[in-house]
N, C-alpha and C positions, 0 to 999 in steps of 0.2 A: 096843739101845746096842752101844761096840766091843768083840770081843771081849776077853778076860786076854792073850790070846797077842797078839795087833796091838799090844794101848795096851805091852805090854810091850817088842816089839820096836822099837817109835816113841821109844819112851824111850831106848833100848837106845842107838837108831841116832843120835838127834838130840837127846837130853837135855843134852847137852853145850853142842852149839853155841848149843841156845836160852838156856841159863842164860851163857853169854856173852854173845850179843846184848843178853839181860833185864839182866843185872846192869852192862851199861855205858850203858845207857837211866836205869832208874831201881832194879825190878828184888826191890825188898821180895816180894812174893806170887811169884814164880817163882825166889825162893833159900826160900822155903819149901817150897816144892813139890818143889824139888830135895832139901830134907832129907829131904824126907818119903819121895819114891822110892828115896831111900838105902836109910831104915828098911822099904821094901817088898823092898829086894832089887835093883833095877831098874839102880842106878847104885853106884859110891863113894862113901864121905861126904868120904874126904878130898881126891877128885879132883874135887867137888863145891864145896868150898871151896876148891881152887886155882884153880878156873877162874873163880868168883865173883870173888876176889881178883882176878886177871887182870883181869875184864872194868870191875869199879867201879874198880880202881883208872886202866887207862889211859882210862876215860871220863871222870873226874873233871880226870885229868892236860889231857886235850885240851879240857874247857870250861873251865882254868882258861888256855890257851893261847888260847884263843879270845876269851877276858877280858882277855888282857892286848894279844893283836897287834889286837881289833878293837871291844873293848867298848864306848868311846864313839860308835865309826861307827853298831853297833847299837842303842844308847839313844839316839840323834837319829831314827832311824829308825823307830824301835818303840816308843812311846810307852806302851803296855802295861804296856813293861818294867820302866817307872819306878817303880810302885807297889810290884810285886815287888824292887826290888833295894833299895828304902828301907827293906822289912821285911827281908831279911837285914841291912845297913848295921846297924839297930836291935840285932841277935841279937852284931853282933860286938862293937860297943862296947860290950854290956853282957860277952860270955864269951871274947872274945879268942881267946888258943890253944884254950881247950876247943872250940869250934864247930868249926876247923879236925876234930878230931878226931870228934868226936861228930854234924855235920851229916846224915851219913846215916840216922841215927835218929827226925830231923825230919823228917815227912811236907810234901813238897809244897816243900819247899826244897833238894832234893840237887841237883838241875842249878844252882840260880842262886845256890849257896854259892863253889862255884868259881869259877864263873864272874864272882863279883863281888870273889873274891879276887884274880882275876886282875888285874882293872883296879886295885888298892890298889895302887900304887907299894913301899909301906913292906914287903908282906910280897914278900921273897925268893922268885924260883924254885926255888932246892934247900931254903930251909925248907918249902916247903908240899908239896915231893916227898917228905920224911920223913915230915911228920904225915900224908900224903894216904896213905901205907906202910901206915903204923902205923891208922889208921884203916879202911882197907880191910880190913885183918889181922883186925882186931877184929871189925868188920862181918859179914865172910865167917863165923868159926868164929860167933857169937852167934847170926845170924840160921840159916844151915845148920844149927846145932847143933838150935835153937830147934823147926825142922820136923821135923828126925830126932826130938826130945822126942815131938813132937804126935803124930809116927806112934806108937811107942811108948806113949803114952798110950791113944790107940781100940785100939792090940792088947791090951790088958788089960783094956778094957771091951768090945771086938766080939770076941766066939770065931772069927769068921773074919775076918778083916780084908781077905782077898781080893776074896773075896765083894762085900766096899763098895770097894774102893779107887777105881773110875770116880766113884760118886759121891761118895766125898770128894774127890778130886783134881777135880772139875769144881763141886762145893759153893765150894773152899777159891779157884778162881780168876775164879768170879763173885764171889767176897765181895770179894777184889784187887781187880776191875774197879768194884764196883758204889761201893767206896771214893775209887778214881781219879776217878770220873763225879760222884762227892759232892763231892770239893775240887776238880773244874775250876768245878761249879758254884755253889761257895762264894767262888771265887776273881773268878768273871764278876760276881755278885753284887756282891761288894765293890769290886770296879773302875766298876760301875755306880753303886753311892752316892756315890763317889769325884769320879765325873764329873760327880754333879746337887750334891751338897755339897763345891765348893771352898773 
């Protein structure tokens, strides 16, 4: 196992950068780990939230712009995207503005939602900008705070949480990866069924 000192040094040196990249892409698991790392004393919770906000906001703004400029072209080239786009359209028709605030909390549609919103000419760029900022702020505080509270709860149960921190962090990372792989498997299975049952 990696020594605690090496792990501590790695997180302090690269933790915020990893958090920025992870939240730009999707990042629930890495943000939970960021909150946990703050509770363990490796990172600052306020900075974790700020970095997560920047990554989440800029990532979703980027996907929105891609949808606005290249959405129709990408759908023509990549047939698989159509089923996922249809799923997001269903959410939008049902929940309207709420989905712009809460899509980060719905696993599997984080990247597709701003992409689809960008394709919709009725959604103005300025309007999405405001909702995106509010949603990113809420998500960053809630998920990072959840990781921090999870670490606090473990500290109450375990007498020496520092002794178990490697196992806890690896366990959370493996769980996050497992959920991601399961979602990918379900998506591929559903796409296969749709192709066989038009």
